C-alpha positions as CSV (number, residue, x, y, z in Angstrom):
1,M,42.3,-84.0,129.0
2,L,39.6,-83.1,131.5
3,Y,41.1,-79.7,132.0
4,V,41.1,-79.0,128.3
5,I,37.4,-79.9,128.0
6,L,36.6,-77.7,131.0
7,I,38.4,-74.8,129.4
8,I,36.6,-75.3,126.2
9,V,33.2,-75.4,128.0
10,I,34.0,-72.2,129.9
11,L,35.0,-70.4,126.7
12,L,31.9,-71.5,124.9
13,I,29.7,-70.3,127.8
14,G,31.6,-67.0,128.0
15,T,31.3,-66.3,124.3
16,N,27.6,-67.3,124.0
17,V,26.1,-65.7,127.2
18,R,25.5,-62.0,126.9
19,V,24.0,-59.3,129.1
20,V,22.2,-56.7,127.0
21,P,22.2,-53.1,128.4
22,Q,19.1,-51.0,128.4
23,T,20.4,-48.6,125.7
24,E,21.0,-51.4,123.1
25,A,19.2,-54.1,121.2
26,Y,20.9,-57.2,119.7
27,I,19.8,-58.7,116.4
28,I,20.2,-62.5,116.5
29,E,20.4,-64.7,113.3
30,R,20.3,-68.4,113.2
31,L,22.0,-70.0,110.2
32,G,21.9,-66.6,108.4
33,A,18.2,-65.9,109.0
34,Y,16.7,-63.5,111.5
35,L,15.8,-65.3,114.7
36,C,15.0,-62.7,117.4
37,T,15.9,-59.4,119.0
38,W,17.5,-59.3,122.4
39,F,16.6,-56.5,124.7
40,V,17.9,-55.6,128.2
41,G,18.8,-58.7,130.3
42,L,20.7,-62.0,130.3
43,H,20.6,-64.1,127.0
44,F,22.1,-67.3,125.7
45,K,22.8,-68.3,122.1
46,I,23.7,-71.6,120.5
47,P,27.4,-71.7,119.5
48,I,28.2,-71.8,115.8
49,I,24.5,-71.9,114.9
50,D,23.4,-68.5,116.3
51,R,25.2,-65.2,115.9
52,I,24.8,-61.5,116.8
53,A,24.1,-59.9,113.4
54,M,23.9,-56.2,114.7
55,I,23.9,-54.2,117.8
56,V,21.4,-51.4,117.5
57,P,21.6,-48.2,119.8
58,L,18.2,-47.3,121.2
59,K,19.1,-43.8,122.6
60,E,18.1,-40.7,120.7
61,Q,20.9,-39.7,118.3
62,I,22.0,-36.5,116.7
63,K,23.3,-36.3,113.1
64,D,24.8,-33.1,111.8
65,F,24.6,-33.2,108.1
66,R,26.9,-31.4,105.7
67,P,25.8,-27.9,104.5
68,Q,23.5,-28.1,101.4
69,P,23.4,-25.5,98.6
70,V,19.8,-24.8,97.6
71,I,18.1,-22.3,95.4
72,T,15.3,-20.1,96.6
73,K,12.2,-19.1,94.6
74,D,13.8,-15.8,93.6
75,N,16.9,-17.7,92.2
76,V,19.3,-16.9,95.1
77,T,21.7,-19.8,96.0
78,I,22.0,-20.2,99.7
79,T,23.7,-22.8,102.0
80,I,21.8,-24.5,104.7
81,D,23.2,-26.5,107.6
82,T,20.8,-28.9,109.3
83,V,20.8,-31.2,112.4
84,V,18.5,-34.2,112.7
85,F,17.4,-35.8,116.0
86,Y,16.2,-39.4,115.6
87,Q,15.8,-42.6,117.5
88,V,15.5,-46.3,116.5
89,T,12.1,-47.6,117.5
90,D,12.2,-51.0,115.6
91,P,15.6,-52.7,115.7
92,K,14.6,-55.4,113.1
93,A,13.4,-52.8,110.6
94,Y,16.5,-50.7,111.2
95,A,18.7,-53.7,110.6
96,Y,17.0,-55.1,107.5
97,G,15.0,-52.1,106.1
98,V,17.8,-50.1,104.3
99,E,21.4,-50.7,103.6
100,N,22.7,-47.5,105.2
101,P,20.0,-45.6,107.2
102,I,22.1,-42.5,108.0
103,L,23.1,-42.1,104.3
104,A,19.4,-42.5,103.4
105,I,18.4,-39.8,105.9
106,D,21.1,-37.5,104.5
107,N,19.8,-37.9,100.9
108,I,16.2,-37.4,102.0
109,T,17.2,-34.3,103.9
110,T,18.9,-32.8,100.9
111,T,16.0,-33.5,98.6
112,S,13.4,-32.2,101.0
113,L,15.4,-29.0,101.6
114,R,15.6,-28.3,97.9
115,N,11.9,-28.8,97.5
116,I,10.9,-26.7,100.5
117,I,13.3,-23.8,99.9
118,G,12.4,-23.7,96.2
119,E,8.9,-22.6,97.3
120,L,10.2,-19.7,99.4
121,E,11.8,-16.4,98.6
122,L,15.1,-15.3,100.3
123,D,13.3,-13.1,102.8
124,Q,10.9,-15.8,103.7
125,T,13.7,-18.4,104.0
126,L,15.6,-16.2,106.5
127,T,12.5,-15.6,108.7
128,S,10.7,-19.0,108.4
129,R,13.0,-21.4,110.2
130,D,10.2,-22.9,112.2
131,I,8.2,-23.6,109.1
132,I,11.2,-25.2,107.4
133,N,11.9,-27.3,110.5
134,S,8.3,-28.5,110.8
135,R,8.0,-29.5,107.1
136,M,11.4,-31.2,107.2
137,R,10.5,-33.3,110.2
138,S,7.2,-34.4,108.6
139,V,8.9,-35.5,105.4
140,L,11.7,-37.4,107.1
141,D,9.4,-39.0,109.7
142,A,7.2,-40.3,107.0
143,A,10.1,-41.7,104.9
144,T,12.1,-43.2,107.8
145,G,9.1,-44.9,109.5
146,A,9.6,-48.0,107.4
147,W,13.2,-48.2,108.5
148,G,12.3,-48.4,112.2
149,I,13.5,-44.8,112.8
150,K,11.5,-42.0,114.5
151,V,12.6,-38.4,113.6
152,H,11.9,-36.2,116.6
153,R,13.2,-32.8,115.4
154,V,15.0,-31.2,112.5
155,E,16.8,-27.9,113.2
156,V,18.2,-25.5,110.7
157,K,21.5,-24.5,112.2
158,N,22.6,-21.8,109.8
159,I,21.5,-20.2,106.5
160,V,24.3,-18.5,104.6
161,P,23.3,-16.3,101.7
162,P,25.8,-15.2,99.0
163,A,28.5,-12.6,99.9
164,E,26.8,-9.8,98.0
165,I,23.5,-10.5,99.7
166,Q,25.3,-10.5,103.0
167,D,26.8,-7.1,102.3
168,A,23.4,-5.7,101.3
169,M,21.8,-7.2,104.4
170,E,24.6,-5.7,106.6
171,R,24.1,-2.2,105.0
172,Q,20.3,-2.6,105.5
173,M,20.8,-3.6,109.2
174,K,23.2,-0.7,109.7
175,A,20.7,1.7,108.2
176,E,18.0,0.2,110.4
177,R,20.2,0.6,113.5
178,E,20.9,4.2,112.6
179,R,17.2,4.8,112.0
180,R,16.3,3.4,115.4
181,E,19.1,5.4,117.0
182,A,17.7,8.6,115.4
183,I,14.2,7.7,116.6
184,L,15.4,7.0,120.1
185,R,17.4,10.3,120.1
186,A,14.4,12.2,118.9
187,E,12.2,10.6,121.5
188,G,14.7,11.4,124.2
189,E,14.8,15.1,123.1
190,K,11.0,15.1,123.0
191,E,10.9,13.6,126.5
192,S,13.4,16.2,127.7
193,A,11.5,19.1,126.2
194,I,8.3,17.8,127.8
195,R,10.0,17.5,131.2
196,V,11.4,21.1,130.8
197,A,7.9,22.4,129.9
198,Q,6.4,20.5,132.8
199,G,9.1,22.0,135.1
200,H,8.3,25.5,133.9
201,K,4.6,24.8,134.3
202,E,5.1,23.5,137.8
203,A,7.2,26.6,138.7
204,V,4.5,28.9,137.4
205,V,1.9,27.0,139.4
206,L,4.0,27.1,142.5
207,N,4.6,30.8,142.1
208,A,0.9,31.4,141.6
209,E,0.1,29.3,144.7
210,A,2.7,31.2,146.7
211,E,1.2,34.5,145.6
212,K,-2.2,33.2,146.4
213,T,-1.1,32.1,149.8
214,S,0.6,35.4,150.5
215,A,-2.5,37.3,149.5
216,I,-4.6,35.1,151.7
217,L,-2.3,35.6,154.6
218,I,-2.3,39.4,154.1
219,A,-6.1,39.5,153.9
220,E,-6.3,37.4,157.0
221,A,-3.8,39.7,158.7
222,K,-5.9,42.7,157.7
223,K,-9.0,41.0,158.8
224,E,-7.4,40.1,162.1
225,A,-6.3,43.7,162.6
226,A,-9.7,45.0,161.8
227,I,-11.3,42.5,164.2
228,R,-8.8,43.5,166.9
229,E,-9.4,47.2,166.2
230,A,-13.2,46.7,166.4
231,E,-12.8,44.7,169.6
232,G,-10.6,47.5,171.0
233,E,-13.2,50.2,170.1
234,A,-15.9,48.0,171.5
235,E,-13.9,47.5,174.7
236,A,-13.3,51.2,174.9
237,I,-17.0,52.0,174.5
238,L,-17.8,49.3,177.0
239,K,-15.3,50.9,179.5
240,V,-16.8,54.3,178.9
241,Q,-20.3,53.0,179.4
242,R,-19.1,51.2,182.6
243,A,-17.5,54.4,183.8
244,T,-20.6,56.4,183.0
245,A,-22.7,53.8,184.7
246,E,-20.5,53.9,187.7
247,G,-20.5,57.7,187.8
248,L,-24.3,57.7,187.6
249,K,-24.4,55.1,190.3
250,M,-22.1,57.2,192.5
251,L,-24.1,60.3,191.7
252,K,-27.2,58.5,192.6
253,N,-25.7,57.2,195.8
254,A,-24.6,60.7,196.7
255,A,-28.3,62.0,196.5
256,P,-27.6,65.3,194.8
257,D,-30.0,68.2,195.2
258,N,-31.7,70.1,192.4
259,Q,-29.1,72.8,192.2
260,V,-26.3,70.2,191.6
261,I,-28.4,68.5,188.9
262,A,-29.0,71.8,187.3
263,L,-25.2,72.6,187.4
264,K,-24.4,69.2,185.8
265,S,-27.0,69.8,183.1
266,L,-25.4,73.2,182.3
267,E,-22.0,71.5,182.0
268,A,-23.4,68.9,179.7
269,L,-25.0,71.6,177.6
270,A,-21.7,73.5,177.4
271,E,-20.0,70.3,176.1
272,V,-22.7,69.9,173.5
273,A,-22.4,73.5,172.4
274,D,-18.7,73.2,172.2
275,G,-19.0,70.9,169.2
276,Q,-19.2,71.9,165.5
277,A,-23.0,71.6,165.3
278,T,-24.7,74.8,164.1
279,K,-28.1,74.0,165.6
280,L,-28.9,72.7,169.1
281,I,-32.2,71.2,170.3
282,I,-32.5,71.8,174.0
283,P,-35.1,69.8,176.0
284,S,-37.8,71.7,177.8
285,E,-36.4,70.7,181.2
286,I,-33.1,72.3,180.5
287,Q,-34.8,75.5,179.1
288,N,-36.1,76.2,182.6
289,L,-32.6,76.2,183.8
290,T,-31.6,79.1,181.6
291,A,-32.7,81.6,184.1
292,L,-30.7,79.8,186.7
293,A,-27.7,79.9,184.5
294,V,-28.1,83.7,184.0
295,S,-28.4,84.1,187.8
296,L,-25.3,82.1,188.3
297,A,-23.5,84.2,185.8
298,E,-24.4,87.3,187.7
299,V,-23.4,85.7,190.9
300,V,-20.0,84.8,189.5
301,K,-19.5,88.4,188.4
302,E,-20.3,89.6,192.0
303,K,-18.3,86.9,193.7
304,D,-15.5,89.3,194.5
305,K,-18.0,91.6,196.3
306,S,-19.3,89.2,198.9
307,P,-18.9,85.5,199.3
308,V,-21.7,85.4,201.8
309,A,-24.1,87.0,199.3
310,L,-23.1,84.4,196.7
311,E,-23.9,81.6,199.1
312,R,-27.3,83.2,199.8
313,T,-28.0,83.7,196.2
314,I,-27.3,80.1,195.4
315,E,-29.6,79.0,198.2
C-alpha cells in the first residue's frame, strides 16, 4: 500500500511541476477562470484545480497568407501574395482576445489590401510596394494590438496582373531593352568616332611637332655651321695677323736698311696695283721711291753688262 501511495505522489508531482522555456508562456486557469501566466522557470500547479489552458509561443512568427484577388483604381484585377511577421506580446490577451488570431489577421489583411489597392492604379501598384507594406503594417498593428499581437512587418511577395497585361508589359519591356540597346550602340559608335578623330588629331599634332623639331634641328645645324665657318675665318685672320706680326717682328729684329724697306714698299705697291681697283692712292712717302724704282729698273736692264756696276748703283 505504501508503494502505491508513493507512486501516486510521484505521478502527481511529475504532472503538476513544469519548467517553462524562454520562448513560451503558459496560461493557467483555476476552476475555469484565468489565474496567471507562467513565464520562463520552474512552476507548480494544484492538481485537479489548476490546469494549463494554452501554451503561447513568444518568438516572432511568419504567416504566409493565401494570394488575394484585388481590383485597382483603373479596374484591373490583380493577385497579391503577402507575408506577415508578428509576435505575441501579451499572452493573456492573445488567449482570450479573439477566437482565432491567425484567421482574424488573414481577414484584416484581405480587407486592408482591397482598400489600399483600390486607391492605386496598376502602374502605381507595381512600383509602390514599400507604400503598400507600410500602410498594411499600420492597419494590422492597430487592429491586432488588442489581441496581444505586435505586427513588425508586412511584405508583398508577388503581384500578378492579368495575362494580357503581362503580355503588354513584356512587349513594353522588350521595346525598352531594344531602345536601350540602340542607345548603347549609338553611344559606342559615337565614342569610337571620337576616339578615331582624336587619333587623327594626335597624329597631325605629332607630325607637326616632328616637322617643327626637324626644322629646329636644321636651323641649329645651319647656325652651328655658320658659327664654325665664322670661327674658322676668324682663326684664319688671326693666324694671318700673327704671321704678319711675326714677320714684322723678324724684320725689325733684322734691322733692315732704307734700301730694303724701299724694296719691300715697292713689292707691296705691286701687289696693290695687281688688284682690280682702277684708282690707287699712293702715300707721299712711297712717291719719293718712284725715282728709286726707275733707277732699279734701269739697273735690271743693265745687269747683264756689269754685275759690279749694279752693286755700285744700288749703293
